[in-house]
N, C-alpha and C positions, 0 to 999 in steps of 0.2 A: 258321223258324229250326231248324237242326238240333239234335238233342238227343242227346249221347253218354251211355252209362252206365257209369260207373267203379266197381270194387269196391276201397274202401280197406281193408286189412286191418291190424288192430292186434293183435300177438301178446300173449297174456296171460301168457306166460312170463316176460317182462322187465318190470321195475318201471317203466320209462319209455320215452319215445320218444327216438329218437336227437337230436332237435332240443330235447331239455330235460334238466334235472338235478334229481333230486329231492334237495332240502336237507334236508328234516324232514318229519314227518307234517303234511300239508295246506300244505305251502310247495314250489313249484317255481320253477326258473329257466331262463329260455330259453337258446338255444344261444349268443347273443351275450353273454349275462350281463346284459343291460340290464334284461329285463322279470322281475319277480319276482312270482309269482302266490301269494296268501294265500287259502285255502279257508275261508270263514266262513258256508258256506251251512247247516250243520246238518243236521236232518232235513226233507227236503223232503215236502211234502203231495201226495196224490193230485191235489188241485186245482191245486198249482204244475205237476206233470206233465203234466196235461191242458191247461193255458193255450196251449201252441203249437198244438194241434190246433184251438182256438178262434179264434186270430189267427194266420194265416200269417205276418204280418210280423215276429212275434217270434222272436227267434234264442235258442236254449237254449245257454248256455256252460257249459263243464266246464273245470277246470284243465288238465289234460293236452292238451286240444285249443287252449285260450285262449292259451298260450304260443306255440304254433306259428303260429296266427293273428296274433298282435301283431307277431311277426318278418316274416310274410308282407307284412302292410300297410306296415311300415317299409321293406322291401325294395322293394315297388311304389312307394312314394312317393319314395324316394331314387333310383330308376332314372329316374323322370319329371324329377326335379330335376336329374340328372347328379351327385349328391352321393353321397359316401362314407358308409359304413354305420358310422362310428365314433360313439362316444358318451363323455360324460363325467359323467353322473348317471343313477342308477337310476330306474326306473319301478316303485313298489310298487302292484301292482293287488290290491284285496281284493274277492273274489267273494262276494256276499251273496245271501240267499234273497228279498230284496225291496227296495224301496227305489228310488231314482233314480240316475242317473250323477252323480257329483260328482268335481271336479279341484281339486287343492290343491297348492300347493309350499312349501317352506321351505328355508331356507339351512342348510347343513351344512358348517362351515368355509368354504372358498372356492369350494365347488360348492353345487348345488341339489339337492334330493331332491323326487321327484314322487310324489303320491299319487293314485290313481284308484280311486273306489269304483263297482262294477259289479253290479247285479242280475243273477243267473243266467238270468232271462228279460229280453231287452232287444230294442228295435227295432234292426233290423240297420244302418240308415243312422245312427241316433244313435251306435251302438258305433263305426262306422268314423270318423265325425267326431271322436269322442272320442280315438281312438288318433292320427289325424293331427294332432289339435291339441296333445296332449301331446308328441308327436315334434318338431313345429314349435318348440315352447315351449322344449325341451331344446336345439335347435338355437340359437335365438335367444339363451339365457342363457349361452353358453359363454363368450363374451368378456365381461370386466368393463366395465359400463356404468354410467351415472349414476341409472338406475332401472330397474324391472321392465320387460321387453319386454312389448309388447302385440301380440298377433297380429290383424292386420286381418281381419274376417269375410270378406272376398272371397277371402282367400288360403286360409284353412283350409276353407272351403265349395266354393271352386272346385276344389281338389285333392281333396276327398272326393268330388264328384261325378263328377271325371275317373276315379278309381279304380272307382267303383260302375259306371260306364258301360263301361270297357274291361275290368276284371278282376275284376269281382265274385265270380264263381264260384271263382276261385283263391285269394280272401283268407281266407275263414273256413271252417275244417273243421267239419262237422257232427259231432254225437255219434254213436258207433256204435249200431247197433240190433239186429244180428242176432248170435245165436251158432251157430257151427258147429265142433263138436267143440272143440279147445283155442284157437279163435281167435274173435274178434270181428270180424264183417264189416260193413261200413257202405257201402251204396249212395250214391254221390255222382252227383248230376246236375250235368253239366258243359255249359253252354250255350255255343254256338259264337259268339265276339265278333260284335257287329255291327260292319259294316264302316265306319260312322260313328258314333262315340261322340256327337257333337252333334247327332244327329237329333232327339231331344226337344227341345233347346234350339231348334232352328230352328223346329220347328213351333210352340212356345209363343211365341217372339219375333215370328213372323210376324203375330200378331193383338194382340200387347200391347206397349207401350212398354217398352224395357229402362230399368232404373234409370241414373241419371246416376252420375258418379264420386262424388260426395257420398253419394248413396243408397247406393251399394255400401259405403261406409265406415261407415254408420251405419243398418243395417237394423235393423227393430224385432225384439229376440230372441223375442218370443212369437209371430212369425210363421214363423219358420224351419221348424218342423216340421209347418206346415199347408199347406193348399192355396194359401193367400195367399202364402206364401213360394217357391213353385215358380218364379215369374219372377227372384227374386232369386238362387235356386240356379242355375237354368241360365245367368243372366247372368254370375255368377261363374265358372262353368265355362268360359263362352266367353272371358271377360277373361283367365284364366289361360292358356287354350289358346293365345290370340294372343300373349301376352306371351312364351310359350316359343318360339313361331315366329320372333320377332325374332332377328337374328344377335346372338348373345352372350346370348339370352335367359335360358338356364338359369344360367348365371354371374352375370348381374345379378340374377335373383331370389333366389339363395343368398346374394349380397352384402346384397340388401335385408333378408332374415331375419337375417343376422349382425349387421347395423346396427341393429336394432330397439331394442335396450337402450340406445343412445347418443342418442337423439331422443324427444322428447314426442309424436310423431306420426309414423305410417308414412309419410305423404307426403315427409318431409324424407329418411329413409331410402332411399325408393324413388327420389326425384330424383337423390341423390348417385350411386346404383348404375346409374341408366338416364340419366345426364346426357347421353351422346352421341346419344339418342333424344328425350328430353323435357326442354325448358328450363324449364318451369314446369307447373303443374297444368292450365292452359288449353291447353297443347299436348298434353297427356295426354287431356283431354276431347274436342279435335279427332281426335285418334287414335281414341279409343274410338268416337266417331260415325261414323268412316269405316269402321271394322271391322264395326260392326253393319250399316251400309248396304250393305257387300259381302256380309256373311252372310247377311241376309234378302233382299238384292237379287237372288237368283238366280231369284225369281219374280216378274217385273215386273208381274203383274196386281195387287200390293198396292200400287204406287206410283200417286201422282197423276201425270199427264203433265207436261210442261214448263209447258204453258199454264195447266192446272189449279192446278199449283204456284204460279206467279206470281201468278195471279189469287187464290188462297185466302190468300196470304201478304199481298197487298196489303190485303185485308179484315182480317185477324188483327192485322196490325200497325197498326192505328188504334184509337182510343178512341171510344166512343159518347157523345154529348151531347145536351142537349135545349136547343133554342134558342127563345126567346120574342121574336117581332118587336116586340111593345109589349105593355104592362102588360095583364094580363086576358085575353090572347090564349092559344090553345091552343099548347103548345109543338110544335116540328117537330124531327123527329130528323135527326140528322147526325153526322159523324164528325170526328176531329182526329187529328193525328200524336201518336205517343208523346212525341215532343219537347215539344209544347205541354202534354201532361199532366204532365211532368217540370218543366217550367219554370213553370207557372201554377197548377196544382192544389193544393189543400191536402192535407196529409199522409195524413188519413184516406182522402179519396177517391182518392189515388194508390195508397195501400196495397190497397185493394180491387180497383181497376182492373188494376194491374200484376201482382198475384197471378192474376189470371183470366187475363192474357195469358200468364203463365209456364205454367199449366195447359194453355192452348191450344197454345203451342209444344210441350210436353212431348208432346202428342197427336200433333202433326204430324211429330213428329222421324221416326217409321217410315213416314210417308205421303208425304212430299216425294219429288220426284226426286231421285237420289243427288247431283247436281251442287249441290243446295242445303242438303244435311245439314249441312255445316260452319258455314255461315252462320247457320242456325237455332239451333246451339249457341251462336254467338256472341251472338245476340241474348238467348238464355236466360241466358248468364253475365253480360252487361252489366246486365240487369235485376235479376237476383239479388244481384250486387255492390253495385248502388244501393241496393235496399232493406236490405241489411246494414249499409250505412254510415249510412243514414238512421236505422235501428233502434239503432245503437251510439250515436248522440248521446243516447239516452234521453229524448228530448222528443218530445211530440206537439203540433204548432203548426198554426195555420191558415196561414200564409203561408210561403213557401219562402226569403224573403230576410231571415231573422233573424240570420244571421252570416256573416262571410266564408267560414269553412270550409264551410258548408251551400251557398254560392253556388258554390264551387269545385267541390264534388261534383255539383252539378246541371249546370254548365256542361261538366265533363268527360263526363258522361253524355250529354248532348245532342251534343256533338262526336262521341262514339263512335257514336251511333245515326246521326248525319248520315252518317258514313264507312260503316256498314253498309248504309244505304238505297243509297248510291252503288256499293258493291260489288254490292248485290242486282240493281240495275238493269243493271249491267254483264254479270252473269250471264245475266240474262233477255235482254238484247240478243245476247249472243254465242250463246246456244242457238236463238235465232229466226233469227239469220242462218245458221246451220249447217243449221237445219231447212228453210229456204227454198232453200240451196244443194243440198241432198240431193233435195228436190222436183224441182229443175231438171234434175237428172242422169237 
């Protein structure tokens, strides 16, 4: 990767940069007027000043450069979303000598006011994520709604990772470091952009199953900044990237953000905005599975062959049982269909077995031949919905025929599994026929 060295020159003669306004001692406002920086660092110790040398991931923030960085992050975000750079609420950022990042908001009349506490030494990714999140929150809160808008984690994280992968070097200005006459000169290392911002995502998702839509919606917040959260971060980046590519994707994503404060979950706002592409969440699940398949499928060495996929799914979609021919005899091992498990097994045994099958299906998602990707997700969604409906009853019982409603859930699930088995057999037969025809030629 090529590296260019640029010299950023800050003239000391003027009290402020062109992109900011000095309101009072320790208070600065950005060019657009939206970001107001309040300096509460006080006297920094030598230990604080040496911290960036000990940890290269830490970013040192200064008020005069922080206002410019906030505007740059917002500009890059709005450009990617195809959004105007207008705003209706201020973002007050307090720069402190220590502590952690904290975001809060409060209603002021008919609008909102946002507060962001930031330590002067902060992880670069966490800082950009915080600015992205507060900008998205302000965009979502502009229209009156029934409740506070909640930004889905996949949206803020996906946009953050895109900005980091494509425009990281341009987003945050480093503090000046050298004095030359009446000027302060700051060397800025500019990395030439990677031609593929999704390269890291591709490498990770080739070996690790990506999260489902539900998992994208509810990640563990404690893992976002850890290595365990890398799969989520890269999957969110891919998810947002593919949504943007859809015809009208930018417009629909902006409409989703604007509608978040009118609904209690992001799915409703999303489906109303993307109604021409996705009729329901299941359609979104299928689309996501297909995008992942195409994305990682460019290296076919990681897929099972058609024959391996058919054979492995035949085995995976059956439940193991122990059969005794007569009393006292050693049990023999066999398998039964999932339909028999759903129809005849008790709840506890079902729960253990079906959750194991869900885990198996999750692992198989990125290994099956691409033609099977959607149907694997349909099996997974069917079993997940069945378990949710059983759990919703709030009862654990030995038999499955305890009520008419339970029987209906069982029968509906069995019918769906029968249909999926038929569809899977048709896929296998079609692929086998195509393979024979190709060999004959």
